[in-house]
C-alpha positions as CSV (number, residue, x, y, z in Angstrom):
1,M,194.5,102.6,97.2
2,R,193.9,105.7,99.3
3,S,192.5,105.5,102.8
4,C,190.2,107.5,105.1
5,E,189.2,107.4,108.8
6,I,185.6,107.5,110.0
7,S,185.6,108.8,113.5
8,R,181.9,109.6,114.2
9,I,179.3,106.8,113.9
10,E,176.8,107.1,116.7
11,K,176.4,104.1,119.0
12,M,173.1,102.5,119.3
13,D,171.2,100.9,122.2
14,F,170.3,97.2,122.4
15,Q,167.0,97.8,120.5
16,G,168.8,99.6,117.7
17,E,171.4,96.9,117.4
18,E,168.7,94.2,117.2
19,A,166.8,96.2,114.5
20,L,170.0,96.7,112.5
21,N,170.8,93.0,112.6
22,S,167.3,92.3,111.3
23,I,167.8,94.8,108.5
24,C,171.1,93.4,107.4
25,T,169.8,89.8,107.6
26,N,166.8,90.8,105.5
27,L,169.1,92.3,102.9
28,S,170.9,89.0,102.5
29,F,167.6,87.3,101.6
30,V,166.2,89.7,99.0
31,G,167.9,87.8,96.2
32,R,171.3,86.1,95.3
33,N,172.0,88.5,92.5
34,M,170.9,91.7,94.3
35,K,174.0,93.5,95.5
36,C,173.5,97.1,94.8
37,F,170.9,99.1,96.9
38,V,169.8,102.7,96.8
39,F,168.9,104.3,100.1
40,T,166.6,107.3,99.9
41,S,163.9,109.1,101.9
42,C,160.8,111.3,101.3
43,T,162.6,114.4,102.5
44,E,165.7,115.5,104.6
45,N,166.4,114.8,108.2
46,E,165.1,111.2,108.3
47,G,168.4,109.6,109.3
48,K,169.1,107.9,106.0
49,S,172.8,108.5,105.8
50,S,173.4,107.5,109.4
51,L,171.5,104.3,108.7
52,V,173.6,103.6,105.6
53,M,176.8,103.9,107.6
54,H,175.5,101.6,110.3
55,I,174.5,99.0,107.7
56,M,178.0,99.3,106.2
57,Q,179.6,98.7,109.6
58,N,177.3,95.8,110.4
59,L,177.9,94.0,107.0
60,A,181.6,94.6,107.2
61,G,181.5,93.0,110.6
62,R,180.0,89.9,108.9
63,K,183.1,89.7,106.6
64,K,181.2,91.2,103.7
65,K,183.3,93.5,101.5
66,V,181.0,96.6,101.3
67,V,181.3,100.0,99.7
68,V,179.2,103.1,100.3
69,V,178.9,105.6,97.4
70,D,177.9,109.1,98.4
71,C,175.7,110.1,95.4
72,D,174.7,113.4,96.8
73,L,176.6,115.6,94.4
74,R,174.5,118.7,95.1
75,K,175.5,119.3,98.8
76,S,177.0,116.4,100.6
77,V,177.5,116.5,104.3
78,M,178.9,113.0,104.7
79,L,182.5,113.9,105.4
80,S,181.7,116.5,108.1
81,H,178.8,114.6,109.7
82,F,180.7,111.4,110.2
83,G,184.1,113.0,110.9
84,I,185.7,111.4,107.9
85,K,189.4,112.4,107.3
86,I,191.0,111.7,104.0
87,N,194.6,110.6,104.3
88,G,197.2,111.8,101.8
89,G,196.3,114.6,99.5
90,N,193.1,116.4,98.2
91,I,189.7,114.8,98.3
92,T,188.6,113.3,95.1
93,G,185.4,111.4,94.7
94,L,182.4,110.5,92.5
95,A,182.1,113.9,90.8
96,Q,185.7,113.9,89.7
97,Y,185.5,110.4,88.4
98,L,182.3,110.9,86.4
99,A,183.7,114.2,85.0
100,G,186.8,112.3,83.7
101,Y,189.4,113.9,86.0
102,N,190.3,110.8,88.0
103,S,190.2,107.0,87.6
104,L,187.9,104.9,89.7
105,E,190.9,103.6,91.6
106,D,191.6,107.1,92.7
107,V,188.3,107.7,94.4
108,V,187.7,104.4,96.2
109,Y,189.0,104.8,99.8
110,A,189.7,102.0,102.3
111,T,188.2,103.0,105.7
112,N,189.5,102.3,109.1
113,I,186.7,99.7,109.4
114,P,188.0,96.4,108.0
115,D,186.2,95.4,104.7
116,A,184.4,98.8,104.5
117,Y,185.1,101.2,101.7
118,L,183.9,104.6,100.7
119,I,183.5,106.7,97.5
120,P,182.9,110.3,98.7
121,A,180.9,112.8,96.6
122,G,184.1,114.8,96.0
123,K,182.7,118.1,94.8
124,D,179.4,119.9,94.9
125,I,177.7,120.4,91.5
126,A,174.7,122.5,90.9
127,N,173.4,120.2,88.2
128,P,174.7,116.6,88.6
129,M,172.1,115.0,86.3
130,P,174.5,114.8,83.2
131,L,177.0,112.9,85.4
132,L,174.6,110.6,87.2
133,D,172.7,109.8,83.9
134,S,175.9,108.8,82.0
135,P,177.5,105.6,80.7
136,E,180.4,106.2,83.1
137,F,178.0,105.9,86.1
138,T,176.5,102.7,84.9
139,Q,180.0,101.3,84.1
140,M,181.1,102.2,87.7
141,I,178.2,100.3,89.2
142,E,179.0,97.2,87.2
143,Y,182.6,97.4,88.3
144,L,181.6,97.7,91.9
145,R,179.3,94.7,91.6
146,Q,182.2,92.6,90.6
147,A,184.6,94.1,93.2
148,F,182.4,94.1,96.3
149,D,179.8,91.9,98.0
150,V,177.4,94.8,98.7
151,V,177.1,98.3,97.2
152,L,175.2,100.9,99.2
153,L,174.2,104.1,97.3
154,D,173.3,107.0,99.5
155,V,171.2,109.4,97.4
156,P,169.4,112.6,98.1
157,P,165.7,112.5,99.2
158,I,163.5,111.4,96.3
159,G,160.8,113.9,97.4
160,M,163.2,116.8,96.8
161,V,165.3,116.1,93.7
162,V,165.1,113.7,90.8
163,D,168.7,112.4,91.3
164,S,167.5,109.4,93.3
165,A,165.3,108.0,90.5
166,V,168.1,108.4,88.0
167,V,170.6,106.5,90.2
168,A,168.0,103.8,90.9
169,R,168.0,102.8,87.3
170,S,171.5,101.3,87.8
171,S,170.7,99.6,91.1
172,D,169.0,96.3,92.0
173,G,166.6,97.8,94.5
174,V,165.6,100.8,96.5
175,I,165.1,101.0,100.2
176,L,163.0,103.9,101.5
177,V,163.8,105.3,104.9
178,V,160.8,107.0,106.6
179,E,161.0,108.7,110.0
180,H,158.3,107.4,112.2
181,G,155.4,109.7,112.8
182,K,156.7,112.5,110.5
183,R,155.4,111.5,107.1
184,R,151.9,111.2,105.8
185,K,150.8,108.1,104.0
186,G,150.4,110.2,100.8
187,E,154.0,111.3,101.0
188,V,155.2,107.8,101.2
189,K,153.0,106.6,98.4
190,D,154.2,109.5,96.2
191,A,157.8,108.5,96.9
192,V,157.2,104.9,96.1
193,K,155.5,106.0,92.8
194,Q,158.5,108.0,91.8
195,I,160.8,105.0,92.5
196,H,158.6,102.7,90.4
197,Q,158.7,105.1,87.5
198,S,162.5,104.6,87.4
199,G,161.9,100.9,86.7
200,C,163.7,99.8,89.9
201,P,161.8,97.8,92.5
202,V,161.3,98.9,96.1
203,V,162.7,96.1,98.2
204,G,161.8,97.5,101.5
205,C,160.9,100.4,103.8
206,I,162.7,101.1,107.0
207,I,160.7,103.0,109.6
208,N,163.3,105.0,111.4
209,R,163.5,106.5,114.9
210,V,160.8,104.2,116.3
211,S,160.6,104.1,120.1
212,V,159.2,100.7,121.1
213,K,158.3,100.1,124.7
214,T,156.6,96.7,124.7
215,R,156.9,93.4,123.0
216,S,153.6,93.8,121.3
217,E,154.7,97.2,119.8
218,R,157.9,95.6,118.6
219,N,156.0,92.7,116.9
220,Y,153.6,95.1,115.3
221,Y,156.4,97.0,113.5
222,K,158.1,93.8,112.5
223,N,154.9,92.4,111.0
224,H,153.9,95.6,109.2
225,Y,157.2,96.9,107.9
226,Y,160.3,95.7,106.1
227,S,162.2,96.4,109.3
228,Y,162.5,99.2,111.8
229,S,165.3,100.9,113.6
230,H,165.7,103.1,116.7
231,Y,167.8,106.1,116.1
232,S,166.2,108.7,118.3
233,Q,169.6,109.8,119.6
234,Y,170.5,111.4,116.3
235,G,168.3,114.5,117.0
236,E,167.6,117.5,114.8
237,G,169.9,119.6,112.7
238,Y,171.1,116.8,110.4
239,G,170.2,117.4,106.8
240,Y,171.2,118.1,103.3
241,G,170.6,121.9,103.1
242,Y,168.1,121.7,100.2
243,G,165.7,123.9,102.1
244,R,162.6,122.9,103.8
245,G,159.1,124.2,103.0
246,D,156.3,124.5,105.5
247,E,155.1,121.1,106.5
248,K,151.6,120.4,107.9
249,E,151.4,118.8,111.2
250,E,150.7,115.1,111.1
251,K,147.3,114.1,112.4
252,S,147.2,111.8,115.4
253,G,147.3,108.2,114.2
254,D,148.1,109.2,110.6
255,K,151.1,106.9,110.3
256,P,152.4,105.4,107.0
257,K,151.1,101.9,107.6
258,T,151.5,100.6,104.1
259,A,155.1,99.6,103.4
260,P,156.2,98.9,99.8
């Protein structure tokens, strides 16, 4: 098996670690047979991929054998953003496997984090739909279910491209990542509607980049959402490059209070 090194996963403060532990514990209680989860968001720059990497690291620390699959075949930034170095030869990944150029064993990389594995995107493709909506993709997911304890599928924002809904068909559940204070309730509802149309259940919503100052605020978010996390240190400039349209300013107090 080939290997890679992940050198850039941002450290979190105490609140972030506490929230991450809550998220990973909740994942273990969603169902015994639920092992494969899609992570998506309404749009770019909501910290989804960073959250996936932290969950991978946390679960691996619990002795779970976990694999992250980068399903962003349009314009992946995972390798550069997380400082991932592939050892020994050219990068091959999901795109090459689905296109029939490589075997699955060729594209699964053991990382420098014990029990954590990665399938990179491999190659940018203008129209990945024929690959993602193929028997080979479904067969790959079934193989990963057998080989790993947890499978995390990092997909593009569902509000921007249809890839997420297609990938969701092969998964056990979708987790929607929403940046706190940036999305209107209507946007969140539209994203949930698109997920439901795929036939895959929404198992949770993670409110990201929440800054909680008091115990009452922390309890509010725990009671109203699947979980929350505190990733304010990630900052701006992290995204997929799909292009961003003009967004209306969110009205004061107009927060997505209905979690799926």
